[in-house]
C-alpha positions as CSV (number, residue, x, y, z in Angstrom):
1,T,102.4,59.1,104.8
2,K,102.2,57.0,101.7
3,D,99.7,57.9,99.1
4,K,96.9,55.3,99.0
5,K,97.4,54.9,95.2
6,E,100.9,53.6,95.9
7,D,99.9,51.1,98.6
8,P,101.4,47.7,97.6
9,R,98.4,46.0,99.2
10,L,96.1,47.5,96.6
11,F,98.2,46.2,93.8
12,A,98.2,42.7,95.4
13,E,94.5,42.8,95.7
14,F,94.2,43.9,92.0
15,F,96.5,41.1,90.9
16,D,94.4,38.5,92.9
17,I,91.1,39.8,91.4
18,F,92.6,39.9,87.9
19,I,93.7,36.3,88.3
20,L,90.2,35.3,89.3
21,A,88.7,37.1,86.4
22,L,91.2,35.4,84.0
23,R,90.4,32.0,85.4
24,Y,86.7,32.7,85.0
25,T,87.3,33.7,81.4
26,M,89.4,30.6,80.8
27,L,86.7,28.4,82.1
28,N,84.1,30.1,79.9
29,E,86.3,29.7,76.9
30,A,86.9,26.0,77.6
31,E,83.2,25.3,78.2
32,S,82.2,27.1,75.0
33,G,84.8,25.3,72.9
34,G,87.2,28.2,72.7
35,S,90.2,27.9,70.5
36,P,93.3,26.3,72.0
37,E,95.2,29.4,71.1
38,K,92.9,31.6,73.1
39,L,93.1,29.2,76.1
40,R,96.9,29.2,75.8
41,R,97.0,33.0,75.8
42,T,94.8,33.2,78.8
43,I,97.0,30.7,80.7
44,D,100.1,32.7,79.8
45,V,98.5,35.9,81.1
46,I,97.6,34.1,84.3
47,A,101.2,32.9,84.7
48,Q,102.5,36.4,84.1
49,T,100.1,37.9,86.6
50,Q,101.1,35.3,89.2
51,Q,104.8,36.0,88.6
52,A,104.0,39.8,89.1
53,L,102.2,39.0,92.3
54,R,105.2,36.9,93.6
55,L,107.6,39.7,92.7
56,Q,105.4,42.3,94.4
57,K,105.4,40.3,97.6
58,N,109.2,40.4,97.4
59,N,109.1,44.2,97.5
60,V,109.6,44.9,93.8
61,N,108.0,48.2,92.8
62,A,104.3,47.4,92.5
63,R,103.6,50.3,90.1
64,L,106.3,49.2,87.7
65,L,105.1,45.6,87.9
66,F,101.6,46.7,87.1
67,E,102.7,48.8,84.2
68,N,104.9,46.0,82.8
69,L,102.1,43.5,83.1
70,M,99.6,45.7,81.3
71,L,102.2,46.3,78.5
72,Q,102.8,42.5,78.1
73,T,99.1,41.5,78.0
């Protein structure tokens, strides 16, 4: 059987929750008058995370996607 730590569904759930947290952060930054640069960076990270989620759904190695995403952000 597959180790639970390697279950792609766990990575998909993480990506979904991470996107929600980033959106919440982005909204807080916008409401508090955050700098356009910070907002742009948050939007970029959301886009990278959404791309990782799409790739993961196409059976790309979830662990490598996660590691790559963490290195990029």
